[in-house]
C-alpha positions as CSV (number, residue, x, y, z in Angstrom):
1,M,24.1,-8.4,4.6
2,T,23.5,-11.3,7.0
3,G,26.2,-9.9,9.2
4,S,24.1,-6.9,10.3
5,W,21.4,-9.3,11.5
6,E,23.4,-11.2,14.1
7,M,21.6,-12.0,17.3
8,P,22.4,-14.2,20.3
9,E,22.0,-17.9,19.6
10,R,18.6,-19.4,20.5
11,G,18.6,-20.4,24.2
12,A,21.6,-18.2,25.1
13,V,21.2,-16.2,28.3
14,F,22.3,-12.6,28.4
15,T,24.7,-12.0,31.2
16,A,26.3,-9.0,32.7
17,R,29.0,-8.2,35.3
18,R,28.0,-6.4,38.4
19,F,30.8,-4.6,40.2
20,S,31.0,-4.1,44.0
21,G,34.3,-2.7,45.0
22,A,37.0,-5.1,43.8
23,L,34.6,-8.0,43.6
24,L,33.3,-9.1,40.3
25,E,30.1,-11.2,40.3
26,R,28.6,-12.7,37.2
27,R,24.8,-12.5,37.3
28,P,22.4,-13.7,34.6
29,F,19.2,-11.8,33.7
30,P,15.9,-13.6,34.6
31,S,14.5,-15.1,31.4
32,G,11.6,-13.1,29.9
33,T,11.5,-10.5,32.7
34,C,13.0,-7.0,33.2
35,R,12.7,-4.5,36.0
36,A,12.4,-1.8,33.5
37,L,9.3,-3.3,32.0
38,S,7.6,-3.3,35.5
39,A,7.9,0.4,35.6
40,F,5.6,0.9,32.6
41,R,2.0,1.9,33.4
42,F,-0.9,1.7,31.0
43,C,-3.2,4.6,31.7
44,P,-6.8,4.7,30.5
45,L,-7.9,7.6,28.4
46,E,-9.7,10.5,30.0
47,G,-13.2,11.2,28.8
48,G,-15.2,9.6,26.0
49,L,-15.3,9.9,22.3
50,T,-18.3,11.7,20.9
51,D,-19.6,12.8,17.5
52,F,-19.3,9.3,16.0
53,A,-21.3,8.0,13.1
54,K,-22.8,4.7,13.9
55,P,-21.5,2.2,14.9
56,P,-19.8,4.1,17.8
57,V,-16.2,3.6,18.9
58,N,-16.2,2.2,22.5
59,E,-13.4,3.7,24.5
60,P,-11.5,1.4,26.9
61,R,-12.0,2.2,30.6
62,E,-9.6,-0.1,32.2
63,S,-5.8,-0.4,31.7
64,E,-6.1,-4.1,31.1
65,Q,-8.1,-3.5,28.0
66,F,-5.1,-1.9,26.3
67,L,-3.4,-5.3,26.4
68,M,-3.8,-7.1,23.1
69,Q,-5.2,-10.6,23.6
70,A,-3.0,-13.6,22.6
71,P,-4.4,-15.4,19.6
72,P,-5.3,-19.1,20.1
73,G,-3.0,-21.8,18.8
74,N,0.4,-20.9,17.6
75,P,0.5,-17.1,17.8
76,L,3.3,-16.9,15.2
77,L,1.1,-18.3,12.4
78,L,-1.5,-16.2,10.6
79,P,-4.6,-18.3,9.9
80,H,-6.1,-15.9,7.3
81,T,-6.7,-16.5,3.6
82,L,-6.7,-13.8,0.9
83,Q,-10.5,-13.9,0.6
84,E,-10.8,-13.4,4.4
85,L,-8.5,-10.4,4.3
86,L,-10.3,-8.8,1.3
87,S,-13.7,-9.4,3.0
88,K,-12.7,-7.5,6.1
89,D,-13.7,-4.2,4.6
90,S,-14.0,-2.3,1.3
91,V,-13.3,1.4,1.7
92,Q,-14.1,3.9,-1.0
93,V,-12.3,7.3,-1.3
94,E,-14.0,9.8,-3.5
95,L,-13.1,13.4,-4.2
96,I,-15.5,16.1,-3.0
97,P,-15.7,18.7,-5.8
98,E,-16.3,21.7,-3.4
99,K,-13.1,23.3,-2.1
100,K,-13.4,24.7,1.4
101,G,-11.2,27.3,3.1
102,L,-11.2,31.1,2.9
103,F,-7.7,31.7,1.6
104,L,-6.0,28.3,1.2
105,K,-8.0,25.9,-0.8
106,H,-7.7,22.3,0.0
107,V,-9.0,19.0,-1.3
108,E,-11.4,17.0,0.8
109,Y,-12.4,13.3,0.4
110,E,-15.4,11.3,1.3
111,V,-14.3,8.0,2.9
112,S,-17.0,5.3,3.0
113,S,-16.5,2.0,4.9
114,K,-18.6,-1.0,4.0
115,R,-17.8,-2.6,7.4
116,F,-18.8,0.4,9.5
117,K,-21.6,1.4,7.2
118,C,-20.8,5.1,7.4
119,S,-19.1,7.9,5.5
120,V,-16.9,10.6,6.8
121,Y,-15.0,13.5,5.3
122,R,-11.2,13.6,5.5
123,R,-8.5,15.9,4.4
124,Y,-5.0,14.8,3.3
125,N,-3.6,16.0,6.6
126,D,-6.0,13.7,8.5
127,F,-4.5,10.8,6.6
128,V,-1.0,12.1,7.6
129,V,-1.8,12.1,11.3
130,F,-3.5,8.7,11.1
131,H,-0.3,7.4,9.4
132,E,1.9,8.9,12.1
133,M,-0.2,7.3,14.9
134,L,-0.1,3.9,13.2
135,L,3.7,4.1,13.0
136,Q,3.9,5.2,16.6
137,K,1.7,2.4,17.8
138,F,2.8,-0.3,15.4
139,P,6.5,0.4,14.6
140,Y,7.1,-3.3,13.8
141,R,4.3,-3.7,11.3
142,M,3.9,-2.9,7.6
143,V,2.4,0.5,7.5
144,P,1.9,1.5,3.9
145,A,3.4,4.8,2.8
146,L,1.2,7.8,1.9
147,P,1.4,9.6,-1.4
148,P,3.4,12.8,-1.4
149,K,1.9,16.2,-0.5
150,R,2.1,18.7,-3.3
151,M,1.9,22.3,-1.9
152,L,1.3,24.3,-5.1
153,G,0.2,23.6,-8.6
154,A,-1.8,20.4,-7.9
155,D,-3.4,19.7,-11.2
156,R,-6.3,17.3,-11.8
157,E,-4.1,14.4,-12.8
158,F,-2.1,14.7,-9.5
159,I,-5.2,14.9,-7.4
160,E,-6.7,11.8,-9.0
161,S,-3.5,9.9,-8.6
162,R,-3.3,10.9,-4.9
163,R,-7.0,9.8,-4.4
164,R,-6.2,6.4,-5.8
165,A,-3.1,6.1,-3.6
166,L,-5.1,7.1,-0.5
167,K,-7.7,4.5,-1.4
168,R,-5.1,1.8,-1.7
169,F,-3.5,2.9,1.6
170,I,-6.7,2.8,3.7
171,N,-7.8,-0.5,2.2
172,L,-4.5,-2.1,3.0
173,V,-4.7,-0.8,6.6
174,A,-8.4,-1.8,7.0
175,R,-7.5,-5.4,6.0
176,H,-4.3,-5.7,8.0
177,P,-5.0,-8.2,10.9
178,P,-3.8,-6.0,13.9
179,F,-4.8,-2.7,12.3
180,S,-8.3,-3.9,11.5
181,E,-9.2,-4.5,15.1
182,D,-7.6,-1.4,16.5
183,V,-9.5,1.6,17.8
184,L,-7.4,3.9,15.6
185,L,-9.0,2.5,12.5
186,K,-12.5,2.6,14.0
187,L,-12.1,6.3,14.9
188,F,-10.6,7.3,11.5
189,L,-13.4,5.6,9.5
190,S,-16.4,6.5,11.8
191,F,-15.6,9.7,13.7
192,S,-17.7,12.6,12.2
193,G,-16.3,15.4,14.4
194,S,-14.1,18.2,13.1
195,D,-11.1,17.5,15.4
196,V,-10.3,13.9,14.2
197,Q,-6.5,14.7,14.3
198,N,-6.6,15.5,18.1
199,K,-8.8,12.4,18.8
200,L,-6.3,10.2,17.0
201,R,-3.4,11.6,19.0
202,E,-5.4,11.2,22.3
203,L,-5.9,7.5,21.5
204,V,-2.1,6.9,21.3
205,Q,-1.0,9.2,24.1
206,G,0.2,7.3,27.1
207,V,-0.7,3.9,25.8
208,G,2.7,2.8,24.4
209,D,3.5,0.8,21.2
210,E,2.6,-2.8,20.4
211,F,5.6,-4.1,22.3
212,L,4.1,-2.7,25.5
213,T,0.5,-3.8,24.8
214,C,1.0,-7.2,23.4
215,R,0.9,-10.0,26.0
216,L,3.3,-12.1,24.1
217,A,6.0,-9.4,23.5
218,T,8.4,-10.7,26.2
219,Q,7.9,-14.3,25.0
220,A,8.4,-13.6,21.3
221,K,11.8,-15.4,21.2
222,D,10.2,-18.6,22.4
223,F,8.0,-18.8,19.3
224,L,10.7,-18.0,16.7
225,P,12.3,-20.8,14.7
226,A,15.9,-21.5,15.4
227,D,16.9,-20.5,11.9
228,I,14.9,-17.2,11.9
229,Q,17.9,-15.2,10.6
230,A,18.4,-17.5,7.6
231,Q,14.6,-17.6,6.9
232,F,14.4,-13.8,7.1
233,A,17.3,-13.2,4.8
234,A,15.9,-15.7,2.2
235,S,12.4,-14.2,2.5
236,R,13.7,-10.7,2.1
237,E,15.6,-11.5,-1.0
238,L,12.6,-13.3,-2.5
239,I,10.2,-10.4,-1.8
240,R,12.8,-8.0,-3.2
241,N,12.8,-10.0,-6.5
242,I,9.0,-10.2,-6.5
243,Y,8.8,-6.4,-6.1
244,N,11.2,-5.8,-9.0
245,S,9.2,-8.1,-11.3
246,F,5.8,-6.6,-10.3
247,Y,7.2,-3.1,-10.8
248,K,8.0,-4.0,-14.4
249,L,4.6,-5.7,-14.8
250,R,2.8,-2.6,-13.6
251,D,4.8,-0.4,-16.0
252,R,3.8,-2.7,-19.0
253,A,0.2,-2.8,-17.8
254,E,0.1,1.0,-17.7
255,R,1.5,1.2,-21.2
256,I,-1.1,-1.3,-22.5
257,A,-4.0,0.6,-20.8
258,S,-2.6,3.9,-22.1
259,R,-2.4,2.5,-25.7
260,A,-6.0,1.4,-25.5
261,I,-7.0,5.0,-24.6
262,D,-4.7,6.4,-27.3
263,N,-6.2,4.0,-29.8
264,A,-9.6,5.3,-28.8
265,S,-8.5,8.9,-29.6
266,D,-7.1,7.8,-33.0
267,L,-10.3,6.0,-33.9
268,L,-12.4,9.0,-33.0
269,I,-10.2,11.4,-35.0
270,F,-10.2,8.9,-37.9
271,G,-14.0,8.8,-37.9
272,K,-14.2,12.6,-37.7
273,E,-11.9,13.0,-40.7
274,L,-14.0,10.6,-42.7
275,S,-17.1,12.6,-41.8
276,A,-15.3,15.9,-42.7
277,L,-14.4,14.4,-46.1
278,G,-18.0,13.3,-46.7
279,S,-19.3,16.8,-45.7
280,D,-17.0,18.7,-48.1
281,T,-19.0,21.1,-50.2
282,T,-16.2,22.1,-52.6
283,P,-17.7,22.1,-56.1
284,L,-16.3,19.6,-58.6
285,P,-14.3,20.9,-61.5
286,S,-15.8,20.5,-64.9
287,W,-13.3,17.9,-66.0
288,A,-14.4,15.6,-63.1
289,A,-18.2,16.1,-63.8
290,L,-18.4,12.6,-65.5
291,N,-17.7,11.0,-62.0
292,N,-20.0,13.4,-60.1
293,S,-22.5,10.8,-59.1
294,T,-19.7,8.4,-58.0
295,W,-18.2,11.0,-55.7
296,G,-21.5,12.0,-54.3
297,T,-22.3,8.4,-53.4
298,L,-18.9,8.0,-51.7
299,K,-19.3,11.2,-49.7
300,Q,-22.7,10.1,-48.4
301,A,-21.2,6.8,-47.3
302,L,-18.1,8.3,-45.7
303,K,-20.2,10.9,-43.8
304,G,-22.2,8.1,-42.0
305,L,-19.1,6.1,-40.9
306,S,-18.2,8.5,-38.1
307,V,-20.9,7.0,-35.9
308,E,-19.3,3.5,-36.0
309,F,-15.8,4.9,-35.4
310,A,-17.1,6.9,-32.4
311,L,-18.6,3.7,-31.0
312,L,-15.2,1.9,-31.6
313,A,-13.5,4.7,-29.8
314,D,-15.9,4.4,-26.9
315,K,-15.2,0.6,-26.6
316,A,-11.5,1.2,-26.6
317,V,-11.8,3.8,-23.8
318,Q,-13.9,1.4,-21.8
319,Q,-11.2,-1.3,-22.2
320,G,-8.4,1.1,-21.2
321,K,-10.3,2.4,-18.1
322,Q,-11.2,-1.2,-17.1
323,E,-7.6,-2.2,-17.3
324,E,-6.5,0.8,-15.3
325,N,-9.0,-0.1,-12.5
326,D,-8.8,-3.9,-12.5
327,V,-5.2,-4.5,-13.5
328,V,-3.0,-1.4,-12.9
329,E,-4.6,-0.5,-9.6
330,K,-4.4,-4.0,-8.2
331,L,-0.7,-4.1,-9.2
332,N,-0.2,-0.8,-7.5
333,L,-1.9,-2.1,-4.4
334,F,0.4,-5.1,-4.2
335,L,3.4,-2.9,-4.9
336,D,2.4,-0.6,-2.0
337,L,2.2,-3.7,0.2
338,L,5.7,-4.9,-0.9
339,Q,7.2,-1.5,-0.5
340,S,5.8,-1.3,3.1
341,Y,7.6,-4.6,3.8
342,K,10.9,-3.2,2.5
343,D,10.4,-0.1,4.7
344,L,9.7,-2.3,7.7
345,C,13.0,-4.2,7.1
346,E,14.9,-0.9,7.0
347,R,13.2,0.2,10.2
348,H,14.3,-3.0,11.9
349,E,17.9,-2.6,10.8
350,K,18.1,1.2,11.4
351,G,15.8,1.2,14.5
352,V,15.7,-1.4,17.2
353,L,18.7,-3.4,16.0
354,H,20.8,-0.3,15.8
355,K,19.6,0.9,19.3
356,H,20.4,-2.6,20.7
357,Q,24.0,-2.4,19.4
358,R,24.4,1.2,20.7
359,A,23.1,0.0,24.1
360,L,25.7,-2.8,24.2
361,H,28.5,-0.4,23.3
362,K,27.4,2.0,26.0
363,Y,27.3,-0.8,28.5
364,S,30.8,-1.9,27.5
365,M,32.1,1.6,28.1
366,M,30.5,1.7,31.6
367,K,32.1,-1.6,32.5
368,K,35.5,-0.1,31.6
369,Q,34.8,3.0,33.7
370,M,33.8,0.8,36.7
371,M,37.0,-1.3,36.3
372,S,39.0,1.8,36.3
373,A,37.2,3.3,39.3
374,T,37.7,0.0,41.2
375,V,41.4,-0.2,40.5
376,Q,41.9,3.5,41.4
377,N,40.0,3.1,44.7
378,K,37.7,6.1,44.0
379,E,35.1,7.4,46.6
380,P,32.3,4.9,47.4
381,E,29.6,7.4,46.3
382,S,31.1,7.7,42.9
383,V,31.3,3.9,42.5
384,E,27.7,3.4,43.7
385,Q,26.5,6.0,41.2
386,L,28.3,4.2,38.4
387,E,27.0,0.9,39.6
388,S,23.5,2.2,39.6
389,R,23.9,3.4,36.0
390,I,25.2,0.0,35.0
391,V,22.2,-1.7,36.4
392,E,19.9,0.7,34.5
393,Q,21.9,0.0,31.3
394,E,21.5,-3.7,31.9
395,N,17.8,-3.3,32.0
396,A,17.9,-1.1,28.9
397,I,19.9,-3.8,27.1
398,L,17.5,-6.5,28.0
399,T,14.6,-4.3,26.9
400,M,16.3,-3.7,23.5
401,E,16.9,-7.5,23.2
402,L,13.3,-8.3,23.9
403,R,12.2,-5.6,21.4
404,N,14.7,-7.1,18.9
405,Y,13.1,-10.5,19.1
406,F,9.6,-9.0,19.1
407,S,10.5,-7.1,15.9
408,L,11.6,-10.4,14.3
409,Y,8.4,-12.0,15.5
410,C,6.4,-9.3,13.8
411,L,8.5,-9.5,10.7
412,H,7.8,-13.3,10.5
413,Q,4.1,-12.6,10.6
414,E,4.3,-9.7,8.1
415,T,6.3,-12.1,5.7
416,Q,3.4,-14.5,6.0
417,L,1.0,-11.7,5.2
418,I,2.9,-11.0,2.0
419,H,2.6,-14.6,1.0
420,I,-1.1,-14.6,1.8
421,Y,-1.5,-11.7,-0.7
422,L,0.5,-13.5,-3.5
423,P,-2.6,-15.3,-4.9
424,L,-3.7,-11.8,-5.9
425,T,-1.5,-12.4,-8.9
426,S,-4.1,-14.8,-10.3
427,H,-6.9,-12.2,-9.8
428,I,-4.8,-9.6,-11.7
429,L,-4.1,-12.0,-14.6
430,G,-7.7,-13.0,-14.7
431,A,-8.8,-9.4,-14.8
432,F,-6.3,-8.7,-17.6
433,V,-7.3,-11.7,-19.7
434,N,-11.1,-11.0,-19.3
435,S,-10.6,-7.3,-20.2
436,Q,-8.7,-8.3,-23.4
437,I,-11.3,-10.9,-24.3
438,Q,-14.3,-8.6,-23.6
439,G,-12.7,-5.6,-25.3
440,H,-11.8,-7.5,-28.5
441,K,-15.2,-9.2,-28.6
442,E,-17.1,-5.9,-28.3
443,M,-14.9,-4.1,-30.9
444,S,-15.0,-7.1,-33.2
445,K,-18.8,-6.9,-33.1
446,V,-18.7,-3.2,-34.1
447,W,-16.2,-3.9,-36.9
448,N,-18.4,-6.6,-38.3
449,E,-21.4,-4.3,-38.2
450,L,-19.4,-1.7,-40.0
451,K,-18.3,-4.0,-42.9
452,P,-21.6,-4.2,-44.8
453,K,-21.8,-0.4,-44.8
454,L,-18.7,-0.2,-46.9
455,S,-20.3,-1.9,-49.9
456,C,-21.4,1.3,-51.6
457,L,-17.7,2.5,-51.5
458,F,-16.7,0.0,-54.1
459,V,-18.2,0.6,-57.5
460,G,-17.4,-0.8,-60.9
461,S,-17.3,0.8,-64.3
462,S,-21.1,0.6,-64.5
463,N,-21.4,2.5,-61.3
464,M,-22.8,-0.6,-59.5
465,P,-21.5,-1.5,-56.1
466,T,-19.1,-4.4,-56.1
467,P,-17.5,-6.1,-53.0
468,P,-13.9,-5.2,-52.1
469,L,-11.3,-7.6,-53.5
470,S,-9.1,-9.4,-51.1
471,P,-5.4,-8.8,-51.8
472,P,-3.5,-11.9,-53.2
473,D,-1.0,-13.7,-51.0
474,G,2.1,-11.6,-50.3
475,N,2.5,-7.9,-50.6
476,F,-0.5,-5.9,-51.8
477,F,1.9,-3.9,-54.0
478,S,3.9,-6.8,-55.3
479,N,4.3,-7.1,-59.1
């Protein structure tokens, strides 16, 4: 696997051969510069953004404002803590019951940001465009995936599952250091107009991605450690193992929460059956008349037990729901983050790294063509055109190389972000333990209150209540 990540050694200078007739001249590229980069222009957006809920989104007016500021200190290191990330914002995503649309019904969500102190209405397709613009502007960052779109037959369970996934997505984005300060997020969380999708596209149009707007992009290589490849390979393997373990933990947690809810259903049915037994009006046969008073007393006691079992069922449901929200959802949140890291690694390998390798191959073919043209003494115009193409390819290669290092620079920071989120494990375990303690404590209280009400169920030969006998050690049915 490490073979596909090979890069020039740290400090190596990329060189290329420039052909001029039969003369071969070896010329190094200038360090950290590229003629192709000077051709890029950052154009300010035309017009302003309106229809914003407060606070408004201020649109940049000058091209320099598109350039991301370099952080103080070592720019490679992220100074954030988990608490700082979690406190950046808390976004709620709630389902709006009303379905709009004349023919095609669609689901709409109310998205409320604590940071921006406003609520906006969003459709699933709004999230899709927002996701696309994030990927376009930040191709080297962890952009969480969206839940799938279901065209037909979206039942209530699917809609709720998607709502939870959208909530996890927007909270991860709102707490991501680069995303949280970007105008895209401000617009998505505060723009109250009806054309939010067009506004999102306008913000990205003509601006370029993070590589073109970050002041440190062309210097990224200088900040990377010499063993970046080994560090990345080790970190990727570690995070892959963490993902696999958390995936299994999430499945177990789902089963535990589901069992609590199933237990609630069983307790409720158990109580209802006791109540039905106590409410039975079937007359007693004459041969059982001697025990008529005993059966009547038992029925009266059984009939009243359904209230306690309903309360037990309610406590079990509360515990199951609490574990779904505080344990399962937090595990899903962390899994979404880990999956976005895995996706980012694949984009690096299949995207910029692959393009870099293709550019090098194309450059090699051009050199062969130039050598052939020089040996065969072809017309000067043809040689000059080929030489011009080679110069362009040299610039393209250098740009790809700079992008490659910037991609690794971002990967290094995103790996740090994963490790900043790792203490979330203690939050999840704490929530799980507290849920179990609280759930068992509340149910134990109801069971203890239920026990005295069973005394009338145990009667002796004189029809007087007697306490239940504890079974002897061993099997209750042992000889």
